[in-house]
C-alpha positions as CSV (number, residue, x, y, z in Angstrom):
1,L,20.4,5.3,-4.4
2,M,19.4,8.7,-3.2
3,Y,16.5,7.3,-0.9
4,L,15.5,8.2,2.3
5,I,13.1,5.3,3.9
6,K,11.4,5.6,7.3
7,I,9.0,3.5,9.0
8,Y,6.1,5.0,11.4
9,D,4.7,3.1,14.3
10,G,0.9,3.1,13.3
11,V,-0.9,6.3,11.8
12,E,-0.5,8.2,15.3
13,D,3.0,8.3,14.6
14,T,3.9,11.3,12.5
15,E,7.6,11.7,13.2
16,G,8.8,8.1,11.8
17,T,12.2,6.6,12.3
18,I,14.9,6.4,9.6
19,I,15.9,3.1,8.7
20,H,17.7,3.9,5.5
21,T,19.4,7.2,4.4
22,P,21.6,7.7,1.4
23,Y,24.3,9.5,3.2
24,A,27.6,7.9,4.3
25,N,27.2,8.1,8.0
26,G,23.5,7.1,8.1
27,D,21.6,3.8,8.8
28,K,21.4,1.3,5.8
29,L,19.1,-1.6,4.8
30,T,20.7,-4.5,4.0
31,S,19.0,-4.7,0.8
32,G,16.0,-3.2,-1.0
33,N,14.0,-3.6,-3.9
34,I,10.7,-1.3,-5.1
35,K,8.6,-2.6,-7.5
36,L,6.4,0.3,-9.2
37,V,3.8,-1.2,-11.3
38,G,1.6,1.6,-12.1
39,D,-1.7,0.0,-12.5
40,G,-1.8,-1.8,-9.2
41,V,-0.2,-2.3,-5.9
42,D,3.2,-1.2,-5.5
43,S,5.5,-3.4,-3.2
44,F,8.9,-2.8,-1.7
45,D,11.1,-5.9,-0.6
46,F,13.7,-4.8,2.1
47,S,16.3,-6.7,4.5
48,I,17.5,-5.2,7.8
49,N,20.2,-6.7,10.3
50,P,20.3,-6.3,14.0
51,S,22.3,-2.8,13.9
52,N,19.5,-1.2,11.9
53,P,16.8,0.6,14.3
54,A,13.8,-1.0,12.5
55,W,15.2,-4.5,14.2
56,N,12.5,-5.6,16.6
57,S,10.2,-2.7,16.2
58,I,8.3,-3.6,12.6
59,R,4.8,-4.9,13.6
60,P,3.4,-6.3,10.5
61,L,0.4,-4.7,9.2
62,V,0.7,-1.8,11.6
63,T,4.0,-0.4,10.8
64,L,3.9,2.1,7.7
65,L,6.6,3.1,5.3
66,T,7.7,5.6,3.2
67,I,10.5,6.1,0.4
68,T,11.5,9.5,-0.6
69,D,13.7,10.4,-3.4
70,V,16.0,13.0,-1.6
71,R,16.9,14.7,-4.8
72,S,13.5,15.5,-6.1
73,G,11.6,15.4,-2.7
74,K,8.9,13.2,-4.3
75,L,7.3,10.3,-2.3
76,L,8.0,7.4,-4.3
77,F,6.3,4.6,-2.0
78,D,3.8,4.9,0.8
79,G,2.7,1.8,2.3
80,R,2.3,-0.8,5.3
81,V,4.8,-3.6,6.1
82,L,3.8,-7.3,6.1
83,K,4.9,-10.3,7.9
84,P,8.7,-10.8,8.1
85,V,11.1,-13.6,7.2
86,Q,14.2,-14.3,9.4
87,T,17.1,-15.5,7.5
88,M,20.9,-16.2,8.2
89,T,23.6,-15.3,5.5
90,A,26.4,-17.8,4.8
91,N,28.7,-16.1,7.2
92,G,26.2,-16.2,10.1
93,Q,24.6,-12.7,10.1
94,F,21.0,-12.7,10.8
95,N,18.7,-10.7,8.5
96,I,14.8,-10.0,8.5
97,K,13.4,-9.6,5.3
98,Y,9.8,-7.8,4.8
99,T,7.8,-7.1,1.9
100,A,5.8,-3.8,1.9
101,E,2.8,-3.1,-0.1
102,S,1.3,0.4,-1.1
103,K,-2.0,1.9,0.3
104,L,-3.9,0.4,-2.8
105,A,-3.8,-2.8,-1.0
106,Y,-6.1,-1.6,1.7
107,L,-8.6,-2.3,-1.0
108,H,-8.1,-5.9,-0.1
109,D,-9.4,-5.4,3.7
110,S,-13.0,-4.9,2.7
111,T,-15.6,-7.2,1.0
112,Q,-18.5,-6.0,-1.2
113,R,-22.2,-6.3,-0.3
114,H,-24.3,-8.4,-2.9
115,G,-26.4,-5.9,-5.1
116,E,-27.6,-5.0,-8.4
117,Y,-26.5,-1.8,-9.8
118,N,-28.1,0.1,-12.7
119,N,-29.2,3.7,-13.8
120,M,-26.0,5.0,-12.8
121,T,-22.8,6.6,-14.2
122,V,-19.5,4.6,-14.0
123,R,-18.3,7.3,-11.4
124,D,-21.5,6.8,-9.2
125,F,-20.9,3.1,-9.4
126,L,-17.3,3.8,-8.2
127,V,-18.4,6.0,-5.5
128,E,-20.7,3.2,-4.2
129,I,-17.9,0.6,-4.2
130,I,-15.7,3.0,-2.2
131,A,-18.3,3.9,0.1
132,Q,-18.9,0.3,1.0
133,H,-15.3,0.0,1.4
134,N,-14.7,3.0,3.8
135,R,-17.7,1.9,6.0
136,Q,-15.5,-1.2,6.9
137,V,-11.9,0.2,7.5
138,E,-10.2,2.3,9.8
139,P,-10.0,6.1,8.7
140,H,-6.5,6.0,7.5
141,K,-7.2,3.3,4.9
142,R,-10.3,5.2,3.3
143,F,-10.2,6.4,-0.1
144,E,-11.9,9.6,-1.8
145,V,-13.2,9.4,-5.2
146,G,-11.5,12.0,-7.4
147,N,-12.0,12.8,-11.4
148,V,-13.5,9.8,-13.2
149,T,-13.1,10.6,-16.9
150,V,-14.3,7.3,-18.1
151,T,-17.7,6.9,-19.7
152,T,-20.1,4.1,-21.4
153,T,-21.9,5.0,-24.5
154,T,-25.3,5.4,-22.6
155,D,-23.6,6.7,-19.4
156,N,-25.8,4.0,-17.8
157,I,-24.2,0.9,-16.1
158,Y,-26.0,-2.3,-15.2
159,R,-23.8,-4.4,-12.8
160,F,-23.9,-7.1,-10.2
161,L,-21.8,-7.2,-7.0
162,G,-21.3,-10.3,-4.9
163,Y,-19.3,-10.6,-1.7
164,E,-15.8,-10.2,-3.5
165,K,-12.8,-8.3,-2.0
166,T,-13.3,-4.5,-3.1
167,W,-9.9,-4.6,-5.1
168,D,-11.3,-7.7,-7.3
169,A,-14.7,-6.0,-7.6
170,I,-13.0,-2.7,-9.1
171,Q,-10.8,-4.9,-11.3
172,D,-13.6,-7.1,-12.5
173,K,-16.6,-4.7,-12.7
174,L,-14.8,-1.6,-13.9
175,I,-11.2,-2.2,-15.3
176,S,-11.8,-5.5,-17.2
């Protein structure tokens, strides 16, 4: 696989640390599996051993991770690393297994406030949901609404929001 994988010690770290390179003499993960779902939160499961520069330097929910395809230069994954699980192989080798989740998962970090929403377009409603999310999270977890091409027959929605997570509100009130 021709992937370059880097970790970043929080949003201030712009340099990053390479933890996997496709080249023969570079650092390697013990294992890695990326799941690109298309309409949801992508994930990346990976394992490292003590010789990897990520060993003892990953901070759950703080450490960020990117995966770049070195052939195309395309960024395939951009997200945060979750809690680790330490494992030991049959031959006594220690590994730490992590899961990373893409930035869409930031929508799980906020809740909506209760309200009745009407006389607005689908885009206006989404803008309201995202604004509520953005008020509650750190700057690097904020989103900007782009083009919204979905409309309704009247282009006038009537919805209620409770105190659900932003991700659930978008799934339930807009996508479903």
